[in-house]
N, C-alpha and C positions, 0 to 999 in steps of 0.2 A: 504494500500500500504506500502511495506517495506521501511524503511529508509536506508537500505543497498544500496550500489551503485556498479554497474559493468560498465566498460568503453569499448566501441568499438572503434577500430582504423579505420580511413578513408584512411590510407596510401595506401592500395591496390587499391583504386579507385581514387587516386589523380594523375592526369596526370603530375604534376610537378615531380613525382618520376621517370618518364621515361627519363633516361639520357643515352647518348652514352657511356656506360661502359660495358666492356667485362671481361672474365675470362679465366684462362688457360685451364680448362677442355674442353672448346669448341674448343680449338686449339691444342689439344694434342692426336689426334687419335680417331677412331670411338668408342672404348670402353669407353673412358672418356666422349666423347660427349653423349653417351647413358646414362651414369650415371647422367650427368647434366640434361638431359631431364626427367629422372625418378624423380630426386629431385624436379624439377620445377613443376611436377605434384603432387607428394605425400606430399611434405612439406606443401603446403597450405591446405592439407586434415588433417593435424595434425599428420602425421606418424613420428615416431622417426627413424632417419637415422644415419648411421655411418659416420665417418669423410671422408671416401673415396668418398662420394657423394658430397663433398663440395670442392671448389677451394682453392688452396694455394696462388694463385695470382689473384688479380682483378685490372684492369687498364682501363684508358680512351682509347676509341677506336682511332685508328690511323686517321680515317677520320672524327673525331669529329670536330665541329666548334670551340669548346673551349677546353682548357687543364686545367682542374680543379686544383686549388691550395688547396681548402677546400671542404669538403662534410659535409652534416648534420649528426646528431647523429644517424639517421636511414636513409638508402637509399637502393634503388633497383638496383641490378647489374645483368642484363641479366638472370633472373630466380632465383636470390638469394636475400634474405634480409640480410643486413649487419648493425650491430650496433657498435658504438664507444666503446672504453674501458671504458669511463665514464658510459655509459648505462649498460655495462656488470657488472661493479662494483656494481651498484645499484641492478640489477636483482639477483645477487648471494646472496643477503641478504634475498631472499624470497623463497617460495616453487616453484621450477621450474618443479617438477615432471619429466617427460621425456624430457623436453626441453633441448637442447644442445647449447652451445656457442663454435663454432669451430674457433680457431684463423686463420686469413688470413692476407695477406699483400696487401695494396692498393697503387697503383702507378699512376703517370702521364703517358703521352703517351710513354715516353721512357722506361717504365717498370723498371726504376731504381730509379727515384726520388720519395720518399715516400710522400703520402698525409696523414697528421696527424700522429698519433702515433699508438696506438693499435686498431685493428678492429677484429670483430668476426662475422662469418656467423651465422645467427639465424635459428635453427631448432626447430620449434614450439613444436613438440613431444607430444602434449596433445590434447585429444578430449573430449568434453563434449556434451551432448544433452540437451540444456536448452532453445533453441530459441522458442518463442511463436508467434511472428509476428512482422510486421512493415517493413519487407523487400519487395522486388518486386519479381514477379514470375520468375522462372528460364528462361534463354534465350532458345528459341526453339532449339532443337537438340544439346544442350550442353552435353558434355560427362558425363558419370556416375560420381557420383551418381545422378540420375535424380530427386530425391526427394528434393534436396536443393533449397532453395530460394536464393536470391542474395541481397547484401547490396544495399540500395538506391544509385543512382548515385550521389546525394548530401546528405551526411549523417549529420544529425543535432541531438542535444540533444533530448532525450526522444522519438526518432523515433522507436527504437528497443525494443521489449518486451522480457525480459529474466526471466526464472523461478528461484525460490529459490535454486534449485539444483546447479546452477552455483556458489553459494557462498561457496561450499565445494571443497576441493582439490587444485590443482595447481593455481598459481597466473597469469598464462598466458596460453591461450588455443585457439583452433579452435573449433567452434561449427559444428557438423556434418550436421546440417540442414540449414546452411546459408553460402554461399561462399563470397569471396571478402572482408572479414574483419577478424580480430582476436580480442580477448578480454583480458582485464586485470582486476585484482581485484582492488578495491579502494585503498588498502594499497600500492600496487606496483605503481599505477598511481600517488598517492600523493608523493611517494618517488622520482619518475622520475621528477615530477614538482618541488619538493624542490631542486633537483640537477640541475635544469634548462636545462634538456635534453629532455623534453617531447614534444616540439613543433612539430617535424616532424611526431610524432605518430598520430597527429590529433585526439585526444581522445574526444569522445562524450558520454555523460551519457546515460545509458539504463534504462528503466523502469523495476523494479523488480515486478513480478506478482506471485500469488499463495500463 
């Protein structure tokens, strides 16, 4: 067994990530709404997308029971994944491949009062095929690609088996054979932990096989 490590994130299956947060694309005409829907579908598949598919403004929904003053270093915003400037600073030190970090503004309900400082929409932009097992079978009738497995509903260390081929190339990626998770190299994961911004990623060790 390899001593190398790959990390899988449980963020996509973490219900705590579901917050009443919206964005301007969903409220600025049908064309922009369709762009946001396409991004919500293709970004988790690892496709590189241009800035026009990502919002300029993200904000707490008017009907939300809370009006956030702070948000974690990684959060979900109505179809988009958003990272803090601190996370972006760490990520830029590594091989991002086709991954993009698009600047955005994050506001409270009034859409004027900023939350935090710098934020970036995360476009994964990289695909590898290195998943060997450990996930659950796809949900019946789940849209294409039907060959994908799915991350366990409760992801723990050493559940997912990943091939040696994952150790090459970009430090962040989507695997074409398993949905509801994304992967980080050990060097990127360690850097995020050292910067004390890794907690919301929910990183779990994978078993390297082959």
